C-alpha positions in Angstrom: 56.7 -39.8 -128.3 55.7 -36.2 -128.3 54.1 -34.6 -125.3 50.9 -34.3 -126.8 50.8 -38.0 -128.0 51.6 -38.7 -124.2 48.4 -36.8 -123.1 46.4 -38.5 -125.6 47.5 -42.0 -124.6 46.9 -40.9 -120.9 43.4 -39.9 -122.1 42.3 -43.0 -123.5 44.4 -45.6 -121.2 44.4 -44.3 -117.8 46.7 -45.3 -115.1 45.5 -48.9 -114.4 47.2 -48.7 -110.9 45.4 -45.3 -110.2 43.4 -45.4 -107.0 40.7 -43.1 -108.4 40.5 -45.1 -111.7 40.2 -48.3 -109.2 37.6 -46.5 -107.1 35.3 -45.6 -110.2 35.5 -49.1 -111.9 34.5 -50.8 -108.8 31.6 -48.2 -108.3 30.4 -48.5 -112.1 30.4 -52.4 -111.9 28.5 -52.6 -108.7 26.1 -50.0 -110.2 25.7 -52.0 -113.5 25.1 -55.3 -111.3 22.3 -53.7 -109.1 20.8 -52.4 -112.4 20.5 -56.0 -113.9 19.8 -57.6 -110.6 16.7 -55.3 -110.2 15.5 -56.3 -113.7 16.0 -60.1 -112.7 14.2 -59.4 -109.2 11.1 -58.4 -111.0 10.4 -62.0 -112.3 9.0 -60.8 -115.5 12.2 -61.8 -117.6 12.7 -65.1 -119.4 14.9 -67.7 -117.9 17.6 -67.3 -120.5 18.1 -63.7 -119.6 17.7 -64.0 -115.8 20.8 -66.6 -116.1 23.1 -65.0 -118.8 22.8 -61.5 -118.0 24.3 -61.4 -114.2 26.7 -64.3 -115.4 28.2 -62.1 -118.0 28.7 -59.1 -115.7 30.4 -61.6 -112.9 32.9 -62.8 -115.4 33.7 -59.4 -116.5 33.6 -58.2 -112.8 36.2 -61.1 -111.8 38.6 -60.2 -114.9 38.3 -56.5 -114.1 39.3 -57.2 -110.6 42.6 -59.1 -111.6 43.7 -56.2 -113.9 42.5 -57.7 -117.2 41.9 -55.3 -120.0 39.1 -55.1 -122.7 38.3 -58.4 -124.4 36.8 -57.1 -127.3 37.9 -54.3 -129.7 36.0 -51.5 -130.7 35.4 -52.6 -134.2 34.3 -56.1 -133.1 31.7 -54.7 -130.4 30.1 -52.4 -133.3 30.1 -55.6 -135.7 28.1 -57.8 -132.8 25.8 -54.7 -132.0 24.8 -54.3 -135.8 24.4 -58.2 -136.0 22.1 -57.8 -133.0 20.0 -55.4 -134.6 19.1 -58.0 -137.2 18.3 -60.5 -134.4 16.3 -57.8 -132.9 13.6 -58.1 -135.4 13.3 -61.6 -134.7 13.2 -61.3 -131.2 10.6 -58.4 -131.5 8.0 -60.3 -133.9 8.8 -63.9 -132.8 10.7 -64.9 -129.7 9.3 -62.0 -127.2 5.6 -62.6 -128.2 6.0 -66.3 -127.1 7.2 -65.2 -123.9 4.3 -63.0 -123.3 1.3 -65.1 -123.6 0.2 -64.7 -120.1 0.6 -60.8 -119.8 -2.4 -58.8 -119.7 -1.4 -57.1 -123.0 0.9 -59.6 -124.8 1.8 -57.0 -127.5 2.8 -54.2 -125.3 4.6 -56.4 -123.0 6.5 -58.5 -125.7 8.1 -55.2 -127.3 9.1 -53.9 -123.7 10.7 -57.5 -123.3 12.6 -57.2 -126.9 13.8 -53.9 -125.7 15.0 -55.1 -122.5 17.0 -57.7 -124.5 18.7 -55.4 -126.7 19.5 -53.2 -123.7 21.3 -55.8 -121.7 23.0 -57.2 -125.1 24.4 -53.6 -125.6 25.5 -53.3 -122.0 27.4 -56.5 -122.0 29.2 -55.9 -125.2 30.1 -52.3 -124.4 31.4 -53.7 -120.9 33.6 -55.9 -122.5 35.1 -53.4 -124.8 35.1 -50.2 -122.8 38.5 -48.3 -123.0 37.3 -44.5 -123.1 35.6 -42.1 -120.5 32.9 -42.1 -123.1 32.1 -45.8 -123.0 32.1 -45.5 -119.4 29.5 -42.7 -119.4 27.6 -44.9 -121.9 27.5 -47.6 -119.6 26.2 -45.4 -116.9 23.5 -44.4 -119.0 22.4 -48.0 -119.6 22.6 -48.8 -115.9 20.1 -46.0 -115.6 17.9 -47.3 -118.4 17.7 -50.8 -116.7 16.4 -49.1 -113.6 13.7 -47.3 -115.3 12.7 -50.7 -117.2 12.6 -52.2 -113.7 10.3 -49.5 -112.6 8.1 -50.2 -115.5 7.8 -53.9 -114.4 7.5 -53.5 -110.8 7.3 -51.2 -108.0 7.4 -53.5 -105.1 9.3 -53.5 -101.9 12.2 -55.1 -103.7 12.8 -52.7 -106.2 12.7 -50.1 -103.4 15.8 -51.8 -101.9 17.6 -52.0 -105.4 16.8 -48.3 -106.2 18.3 -47.1 -102.7 21.6 -49.1 -103.5 21.4 -48.0 -107.0 21.1 -44.2 -106.1 24.1 -44.3 -103.8 26.1 -46.0 -106.3 25.0 -43.9 -109.1 26.0 -40.6 -107.2 29.4 -42.4 -106.4 29.8 -43.4 -109.9 29.2 -39.9 -111.4 31.3 -38.1 -109.2 34.1 -40.7 -109.9 33.8 -40.3 -113.6 33.8 -36.4 -113.3 37.2 -36.8 -111.3 38.5 -39.2 -113.6 37.6 -37.1 -116.8 39.0 -33.9 -115.1 42.4 -35.8 -114.4 42.8 -36.8 -117.9 45.9 -35.2 -119.4 46.8 -33.4 -116.0 49.9 -33.9 -114.0 49.0 -35.0 -110.4 50.5 -37.2 -107.6 50.3 -40.8 -108.2 48.3 -42.6 -105.6 48.8 -46.3 -105.3 45.7 -48.6 -104.8 45.9 -49.8 -101.1 47.9 -47.0 -99.8 47.1 -44.9 -96.9 46.1 -42.0 -99.4 44.1 -44.1 -101.6 42.1 -45.3 -98.4 41.6 -41.7 -97.5 40.4 -40.7 -101.0 38.0 -43.7 -101.2 36.8 -43.0 -97.8 36.0 -39.4 -98.7 34.5 -40.3 -101.9 32.2 -42.9 -100.3 31.1 -40.3 -97.4 30.4 -37.7 -100.0 28.5 -39.8 -102.1 26.5 -41.3 -99.1 25.4 -37.6 -98.0 24.3 -36.4 -101.3 22.3 -40.0 -102.0 20.6 -39.3 -98.5 19.9 -35.4 -99.3 18.6 -36.5 -102.6 16.3 -39.1 -101.1 15.0 -36.9 -98.5 14.4 -34.1 -100.8 12.7 -36.6 -103.4 10.5 -37.8 -100.5 9.4 -34.3 -99.7 8.5 -33.8 -103.4 6.8 -36.9 -103.8 4.6 -36.3 -101.0 3.7 -32.7 -101.7 3.3 -32.7 -105.4 -0.4 -32.8 -106.6 -1.5 -36.5 -107.2 -3.9 -37.5 -109.9 -5.1 -41.2 -110.7 -5.3 -41.0 -114.5 -2.3 -41.1 -116.7 -0.2 -43.5 -118.9 0.2 -47.0 -117.4 -1.2 -45.5 -114.2 -1.1 -48.6 -111.6 -0.9 -50.9 -114.4 0.7 -54.3 -114.2 2.1 -55.8 -117.4 2.2 -59.2 -116.1 -0.3 -59.8 -113.1 -0.5 -62.8 -111.4 -3.3 -65.3 -112.8 -5.4 -67.1 -110.7 -7.9 -69.8 -111.6 -11.1 -70.9 -109.7 -12.9 -67.5 -109.7 -14.8 -67.6 -112.9 -18.3 -68.9 -113.9 -16.7 -72.2 -114.9 -14.5 -74.2 -112.2 -13.1 -77.7 -112.5 -12.7 -79.7 -109.4 -9.1 -79.4 -108.5 -8.3 -75.9 -109.4 -8.4 -74.3 -106.1 -6.1 -77.0 -104.8 -3.5 -75.9 -107.5 -4.1 -72.4 -106.2 -3.3 -73.5 -102.4 0.0 -74.6 -103.4 1.5 -71.4 -103.7 2.0 -69.1 -100.8 2.0 -65.5 -102.9 -0.2 -62.9 -100.9 -3.3 -62.2 -102.8 -4.8 -59.6 -100.6 -4.7 -57.8 -97.3 -7.7 -56.8 -95.3 -7.9 -54.1 -92.5 -10.9 -54.2 -90.2 -12.4 -51.0 -88.9 -15.2 -52.6 -86.6 -15.9 -55.9 -85.0 -12.3 -57.4 -85.6 -13.1 -60.6 -83.6 -15.5 -61.6 -86.6 -12.7 -61.6 -89.0 -11.2 -64.6 -87.5 -13.5 -67.3 -88.5 -14.7 -64.9 -91.8 -15.1 -66.5 -95.2 -14.3 -63.9 -97.7 -16.8 -64.9 -100.6 -15.6 -64.4 -104.2 -18.2 -66.4 -106.5 -20.9 -68.7 -106.1 -21.5 -71.6 -108.6 -25.0 -73.2 -109.3 -24.6 -76.2 -111.7 -22.6 -79.3 -111.3 -22.0 -81.9 -114.3 -20.0 -84.1 -112.0 -16.5 -82.8 -112.7 -17.1 -79.1 -112.7 -19.2 -76.3 -111.4 -20.6 -73.4 -113.5 -23.1 -71.1 -113.8 -25.4 -70.2 -116.9 -27.2 -66.9 -117.7 -25.8 -64.6 -115.4 -27.8 -61.6 -116.4 -25.7 -59.1 -114.0 -27.0 -56.2 -112.9 -24.9 -53.1 -113.0 -24.4 -51.1 -109.8 -22.9 -47.6 -110.3 -21.4 -45.4 -107.6 -23.5 -42.5 -106.2 -22.4 -38.9 -105.6 -20.6 -39.9 -102.3 -18.6 -42.4 -104.0 -20.4 -45.5 -102.5 -21.8 -48.4 -104.5 -25.0 -49.6 -102.8 -25.7 -53.2 -103.0 -29.5 -54.1 -102.9 -30.4 -56.4 -100.2 -31.3 -60.0 -101.4 -35.1 -60.3 -101.2 -34.7 -63.4 -99.1 -32.1 -62.1 -96.4 -32.9 -61.5 -93.1 -31.2 -58.4 -92.0 -33.1 -58.3 -88.3 -30.2 -60.4 -87.0 -27.3 -58.5 -89.1 -24.2 -57.4 -87.6 -22.4 -54.4 -89.4 -18.7 -55.1 -90.4 -16.7 -52.3 -92.0 -13.3 -53.2 -93.6 -10.8 -52.4 -96.3 -9.6 -54.7 -99.1 -6.1 -54.4 -100.6 -6.2 -56.6 -103.5 -3.1 -57.6 -105.6 -3.3 -57.8 -109.2 -5.3 -61.3 -110.2 -6.4 -60.8 -113.7 -9.7 -61.6 -112.3 -13.1 -59.8 -112.1 -14.0 -61.5 -108.8 -14.4 -59.1 -105.9 -14.0 -60.5 -102.5 -16.3 -59.4 -99.9 -17.9 -60.5 -96.6 -21.3 -62.0 -96.6 -24.1 -60.1 -97.3 -22.2 -56.9 -98.8 -24.2 -53.6 -98.3 -22.0 -50.9 -100.2 -18.4 -50.8 -101.4 -16.3 -47.7 -102.5 -13.1 -48.1 -104.8 -11.8 -47.3 -108.3 -13.8 -49.8 -110.0 -13.1 -48.3 -113.4 -11.0 -49.3 -116.6 -7.8 -47.7 -117.4 -6.9 -47.4 -121.3 -3.6 -47.5 -122.5 -3.0 -44.1 -123.0 -6.8 -43.4 -123.6 -9.3 -42.0 -121.5 -11.3 -43.9 -119.0 -14.4 -45.7 -120.7 -16.3 -44.7 -117.8 -16.3 -41.6 -115.6 -18.2 -43.4 -112.8 -17.0 -46.6 -111.1 -19.4 -49.5 -111.4 -19.8 -53.4 -110.4 -22.1 -56.2 -111.5 -24.3 -58.2 -109.4 -25.3 -61.5 -110.7 -28.2 -63.8 -109.6 -25.8 -65.9 -107.1 -25.0 -62.7 -105.2 -21.5 -62.5 -106.5 -20.0 -59.1 -107.2 -17.4 -58.6 -110.2 -15.2 -55.9 -111.6 -16.0 -55.8 -115.5 -12.4 -54.5 -116.2 -10.6 -57.2 -114.1 -8.1 -56.7 -111.5 -5.1 -56.2 -113.7 -3.6 -53.5 -111.1 -3.4 -53.3 -107.4 -7.2 -52.7 -106.1 -8.0 -51.2 -102.9 -11.6 -50.7 -101.8 -13.9 -50.2 -98.9 -16.7 -51.9 -97.9 -19.5 -52.5 -95.3 -21.3 -56.0 -94.7 -24.4 -57.1 -92.7 -23.2 -60.3 -91.5 -25.9 -62.9 -91.1 -26.1 -64.0 -87.3 -29.3 -65.9 -87.2 -29.6 -68.1 -84.1 -29.8 -71.9 -85.0 -33.2 -72.2 -83.0 -34.8 -69.7 -85.9 -33.3 -71.4 -88.5 -34.7 -74.9 -87.2 -38.1 -73.3 -87.5 -37.8 -72.0 -91.0 -40.2 -73.0 -93.8 -39.4 -75.9 -96.2 -41.3 -74.4 -98.9 -39.0 -73.2 -101.5 -40.1 -71.1 -104.7 -40.1 -73.1 -107.8 -37.5 -71.2 -109.5 -35.0 -71.7 -106.7 -35.7 -75.4 -106.7 -35.1 -75.7 -110.4 -31.5 -73.9 -110.1 -30.2 -75.0 -106.7 -31.7 -78.8 -106.6 -29.9 -79.5 -109.9 -28.0 -83.0 -110.0 -26.2 -84.9 -112.6 -26.1 -88.7 -112.8 -24.4 -89.5 -109.5 -23.0 -92.8 -108.1 -26.3 -94.2 -106.3 -24.1 -94.6 -103.0 -24.0 -90.7 -102.6 -27.6 -90.1 -102.2 -27.8 -93.4 -99.9 -25.2 -91.6 -97.8 -26.9 -88.5 -97.6 -30.3 -90.0 -96.6 -28.3 -92.3 -94.0 -26.6 -89.5 -92.4 -29.5 -87.2 -92.2 -31.9 -89.8 -91.2 -32.2 -88.5 -87.5 -32.4 -84.9 -88.5 -35.9 -83.4 -88.6 -35.1 -79.9 -90.4 -33.0 -78.5 -93.0 -30.5 -76.8 -90.6 -30.0 -80.3 -88.5 -29.4 -81.9 -92.1 -26.8 -79.4 -92.9 -24.9 -79.6 -89.6 -25.2 -83.4 -89.9 -23.6 -83.7 -93.2 -21.0 -81.0 -92.3 -20.0 -83.0 -89.2 -19.8 -86.4 -90.9 -17.3 -84.9 -93.4 -15.4 -83.3 -91.1 -15.0 -86.2 -88.8 -14.6 -89.0 -91.2 -12.3 -87.7 -94.1 -8.9 -86.5 -94.1 -7.4 -83.4 -95.8 -4.8 -83.5 -98.4 -3.6 -81.8 -101.6 -1.9 -84.8 -102.8 -4.2 -85.9 -105.3 -1.6 -87.0 -108.0 -2.4 -89.9 -110.4 -4.9 -90.8 -113.0 -7.8 -88.4 -112.5 -10.9 -90.4 -111.6 -13.9 -90.7 -114.0 -16.2 -89.6 -111.2 -14.0 -87.7 -108.8 -16.8 -87.3 -106.1 -17.4 -90.9 -105.8 -13.7 -91.5 -105.8 -13.3 -88.9 -102.7 -16.3 -90.3 -100.5 -15.7 -94.2 -101.4 -12.1 -94.9 -102.1 -9.7 -92.0 -101.5 -11.6 -90.5 -98.5 -9.2 -87.6 -98.4 -8.8 -84.4 -100.4 -8.9 -80.7 -100.3 -11.7 -78.2 -99.6 -13.3 -78.4 -103.0 -14.1 -82.2 -102.7 -15.7 -81.5 -99.0 -17.6 -78.6 -100.5 -18.7 -80.4 -103.4 -19.7 -83.2 -101.6 -22.0 -81.5 -99.0 -23.6 -79.5 -101.7 -24.5 -82.5 -103.8 -25.5 -84.4 -100.8 -27.6 -81.5 -99.7 -29.5 -81.3 -102.7 -30.0 -85.2 -102.8 -32.1 -84.8 -99.5 -33.9 -82.1 -101.0 -32.4 -78.9 -99.5 -31.4 -75.8 -101.9 -27.5 -75.6 -101.5 -24.6 -73.7 -103.8 -21.0 -74.1 -104.1 -18.7 -71.4 -103.2 -15.0 -70.3 -103.7 -13.2 -67.8 -102.0 -10.8 -67.3 -99.2 -10.2 -67.9 -95.5 -9.3 -65.4 -93.0 -5.4 -65.9 -93.5 -2.9 -64.6 -90.9 -3.6 -62.1 -88.4 -0.3 -59.4 -88.6 -0.5 -57.7 -85.3 2.3 -55.6 -86.2 0.1 -53.8 -89.1 -3.1 -54.7 -87.8 -4.1 -56.6 -91.0 -5.1 -59.8 -92.3 -2.6 -61.5 -94.6 -4.4 -63.6 -97.1 -2.1 -65.8 -99.3 -3.1 -68.1 -102.4 -2.8 -71.2 -99.9 -5.8 -69.6 -98.1 -8.0 -70.3 -101.1 -11.0 -72.2 -99.9 -14.4 -73.8 -101.0 -17.6 -74.1 -98.8 -21.3 -74.4 -98.9 -24.2 -71.8 -98.7 -27.5 -73.3 -97.7 -30.9 -71.7 -98.5 -33.4 -71.0 -95.5 -36.8 -69.5 -96.5 -37.1 -66.0 -94.8 -33.4 -65.9 -93.6 -31.5 -66.3 -96.9 -28.0 -67.9 -97.5 -26.2 -69.7 -94.3 -22.4 -70.6 -94.6 -21.5 -74.2 -93.8 -17.9 -75.5 -94.1 -17.2 -79.2 -94.1 -13.6 -79.0 -94.6 -11.5 -80.3 -91.6 -9.7 -77.1 -90.1 -6.0 -76.9 -90.6 -3.3 -74.3 -89.7 -0.4 -74.5 -92.1 1.0 -71.0 -91.1 4.8 -71.4 -89.8 5.9 -70.1 -86.4 8.9 -68.9 -84.7 11.3 -66.1 -85.2 11.4 -65.9 -89.0 7.6 -66.0 -89.2 7.5 -63.0 -86.8 10.2 -61.4 -88.7 8.0 -61.9 -91.8 5.2 -60.0 -90.0 7.2 -56.9 -89.8 8.2 -57.1 -93.5 4.8 -57.6 -94.3 4.0 -54.4 -92.6 6.3 -52.6 -94.6 5.1 -53.9 -97.7 1.4 -52.7 -96.7 2.7 -49.4 -96.2 4.7 -49.5 -99.2 1.8 -50.4 -101.3 -0.7 -48.2 -99.5 1.5 -44.8 -99.3 3.8 -45.1 -102.0 2.3 -47.4 -105.0 -1.3 -46.2 -104.4 -0.6 -42.7 -103.1 -3.0 -40.4 -104.4 -5.3 -37.2 -103.7 -7.0 -39.1 -101.0 -4.0 -40.0 -99.2 -2.4 -36.5 -99.7 -5.6 -35.2 -98.1 -5.5 -37.6 -95.1 -1.5 -36.9 -94.6 -2.3 -33.0 -94.7 -5.0 -33.6 -92.0 -2.9 -35.8 -90.1 -0.2 -33.1 -90.1 -2.6 -30.4 -89.2 -4.0 -32.3 -86.4 -0.6 -33.2 -85.1 0.6 -29.5 -85.6 -2.6 -28.6 -83.5 -2.0 -31.0 -80.7 1.7 -30.0 -80.4 0.8 -26.2 -80.4 -1.8 -26.8 -77.5 0.6 -29.2 -75.5 3.2 -26.4 -75.8 0.7 -23.7 -74.7 -0.7 -26.1 -71.8 3.1 -26.8 -70.6 4.2 -23.1 -70.7 0.6 -22.2 -68.7 1.2 -25.0 -66.0 5.1 -23.5 -65.8 3.8 -20.0 -65.3 1.2 -21.1 -63.0 3.6 -23.3 -60.8 6.3 -20.4 -60.8 3.8 -17.7 -59.6 2.4 -20.1 -57.0 6.1 -20.7 -55.9 6.6 -16.9 -55.8 3.4 -16.3 -53.6 4.3 -19.2 -51.4 7.7 -17.7 -50.8 6.6 -14.2 -50.2 4.1 -15.7 -47.6 6.6 -17.6 -45.9 8.8 -14.4 -45.9 6.3 -12.2 -44.2 5.9 -15.1 -41.6 9.7 -15.1 -40.6 10.5 -13.3 -37.3 12.9 -10.2 -37.3 15.3 -12.0 -35.5 15.6 -14.8 -38.3 16.1 -12.2 -40.6 19.1 -10.6 -38.4 20.8 -14.1 -38.3 20.2 -14.8 -42.0 21.7 -11.2 -42.6 25.0 -11.9 -40.4 25.2 -15.4 -42.2 25.2 -13.8 -45.5 27.9 -11.4 -44.6 29.9 -14.0 -43.3 29.8 -16.0 -46.3 30.7 -13.0 -48.3 33.6 -12.3 -46.1 35.0 -15.9 -46.1 34.5 -15.9 -49.9 36.3 -12.6 -51.0 39.7 -11.9 -49.1 39.9 -8.3 -50.6 36.3 -7.3 -49.4 36.9 -8.9 -46.1 40.1 -7.0 -45.8 38.4 -3.7 -46.5 35.9 -4.3 -44.1 38.0 -5.2 -41.2 40.2 -2.0 -41.8 36.9 0.2 -42.0 35.5 -1.2 -38.9 39.2 -0.6 -37.3 39.2 3.2 -38.4 35.5 3.6 -36.7 36.6 2.0 -33.6 39.8 4.1 -33.1 41.8 1.0 -33.3 45.3 1.0 -35.0 45.7 -0.8 -38.1 49.1 -2.6 -39.3 51.2 -0.3 -41.1 51.7 -2.4 -44.2 48.1 -3.2 -44.4 47.1 0.5 -44.0 49.6 1.4 -46.5 48.3 -1.1 -49.2 44.8 -0.1 -48.8 45.5 3.6 -49.1 47.9 3.2 -52.1 45.2 1.1 -53.9 42.7 3.8 -53.3 44.8 6.5 -54.8 45.7 4.3 -57.9 41.9 3.8 -58.5 41.4 7.6 -58.3 44.1 8.3 -60.8 43.1 5.5 -63.1 39.2 7.0 -63.4 41.0 10.4 -64.1 42.9 8.8 -67.1 46.5 7.9 -65.2 46.9 4.3 -65.3 50.3 2.6 -63.4 51.9 0.2 -65.7 52.8 -2.8 -64.2 56.5 -2.5 -65.1 56.6 0.5 -63.0 57.6 0.8 -59.4 55.4 3.2 -57.1 58.4 5.8 -56.9 58.7 5.8 -60.8 55.2 6.1 -61.3 55.0 9.2 -59.0 58.0 10.7 -60.6 56.2 10.3 -64.2 53.3 12.8 -62.9 56.1 15.5 -62.5 56.0 18.3 -60.1 52.0 19.2 -60.9 49.2 20.1 -58.5 48.6 16.3 -58.7 52.2 15.1 -58.7 52.9 16.5 -55.6 50.6 15.0 -53.2 51.0 11.6 -55.1 54.6 11.8 -54.5 54.2 12.5 -50.7 51.4 9.8 -50.2 54.0 7.3 -52.1 56.6 8.1 -49.6 54.5 7.6 -46.7 53.1 4.2 -48.3 56.7 3.3 -48.7 57.9 4.0 -45.3 54.9 2.2 -43.5 55.1 -0.8 -45.8 58.7 -1.5 -46.1 60.1 0.4 -43.0 57.4 -0.7 -40.7 56.7 2.8 -39.5 53.4 3.7 -38.2 51.6 6.6 -40.0 48.3 8.4 -38.7 45.5 7.3 -40.9 44.4 11.0 -40.9 47.5 11.9 -43.0 46.7 9.3 -45.6 43.1 10.2 -45.8 44.2 14.2 -46.1 46.6 13.5 -49.0 43.4 11.5 -50.7 41.3 14.4 -50.2 44.0 16.8 -51.8 44.4 14.5 -54.8 40.5 14.4 -55.4 40.5 18.3 -55.1 43.2 18.7 -57.7 41.6 16.2 -59.9 38.3 18.3 -60.0 39.8 21.6 -60.5 41.6 20.6 -63.8 40.3 19.1 -67.0 40.8 15.5 -67.3 43.6 14.7 -69.5 44.1 11.8 -72.1 45.5 8.5 -70.7 49.0 7.9 -69.6 50.4 4.7 -69.6 
């Protein structure tokens, strides 16, 4: 085989035992697996795709790990893809539409689902036939396309986890791919998997990929928060398959709320800005219904009133003519509503104003309205005409009725005729129901006490259950009251509403949600589908509609460590939805204001800290000065002597010179060796300043001889002889002779120009 053939064969079939190829294959497989799991985690795919796609990847991963080669030839893979393109038409026009009936836009979602099926099929076929670098590059691009499809289907916190893992794996894969491509046809040392060089290579690649991924994530985060944000755009905030929720329309059959309560899905989160304690017993009102036919509640002839936003962005809700605002409590809150495919707007009783993005978003087209608006019907229920197909956030202010019971007991019993016709309506009832209502309220003298009596009777004499299996009874209300004697909130609310009407008191049936679970970590209330609830509103002339709840209280929220951990996760989801999914210009403005306030606060703190330090330093210096002025002279002398003593004790050279100088001044004889060393050292310093430096290798005699018989050399030689005689011969020499020679050397140095350095 020729050299070119060997190189070509090496390019198409890389060494299977290469550590680099092994690293690249593992990284590529994990990237493909993460992209497919991200698609599966959206919950928007059909069951067949959810099972088969990950299973096919795991089978290939198992075979890849054990060194098995491609299972399909390139020709077979191409044939399968061509066959699938024929099947793709069937999937596009028949199978995927059947799987998309519950979507907001079935046509759009079915086309996306068919495209995902094609993407996954091409990925699996290519994976089972991949041989060349081009095949691996194509697989990497398919994995990237799968992540894009996941981002279209969902942007929740689960997607965030998969995205972060995918980012690191993608960088690792493309680094390995480039190194693998560059190594094709090249001669390089073989690195066996599992060896020490292989482990070092894999560690280096892993660290590099992680660092690059973190840097890319940080840069992307900065760009995300700084780039200008706009709310409009194609599929902006649009959920292709929102959670459908029943029980919040103008036609509700008994039992629908009970079905909702079996789910633990989060419906909304509510943050309270004022009067937090009031939210603990709040009934979040969704829709009120007027008419009962024995099995279902409904409202006819809504005639809704449109409420448009003002120039300040707030939608003012006109107060009910019968409402008594003298006892109202202001209540401010923010609602973050999940996509429900419903038009219900959930508020606290007696809403005064709301502000939010209540407008439609067309599929690629302009908004149908430039100004947000809501509708208000005759029951006081608010609705979003465009339905809540996307995450919806709105602020609201309500004026909660807090009318004392004594005031309600003394209210009038004269009801307007139109109100009597609407809220005293009753179908044909089991005669035992009106009889029971009259018996329960026989001792009550006013509508308020009658309402409390029926509410208390139902709470204390009936049980709560969601298990209502079996054949639906012909008269569900009579079955609940006289046979089953247990049910969920719908039956309690329906029974009280009917019994209040039976004793001549106007009442209506209301669906909404209970307060839910308070999250102390995020400071919000988590309201789940299991918190769906029904209750009763009773009318009091001059005071409006007052809430009564006959359902026995229950607390089904779990406790313990896992529940507490779930609160932290929910807080993270709240921040993700608020600051990423719903990040807009208002959030940018809030963030900029927060940064400005923080920087101003830091600047002020630094300035104040510096000023405090400067003031404290000046005060200490001033105190030290005052203390020094008050010290007696004798203490200063003692301190000076102590300082001199410490200096002498710490530096032997200084101490020796001072002692020698004192001896000379006092006329005392110094030891010959000490005197010789000190004078010789003084001479060397004079000569060094003039440019002559004694080498460490020279003896004193050699150094003096190197100067010659010049004007300087002669006195240097004589002083050297005296020093040698005094130091090594023990000969006493008068200090005047040393000082005289030093003076002669000084005069000679001054009399001549300074020569260049001699070493």
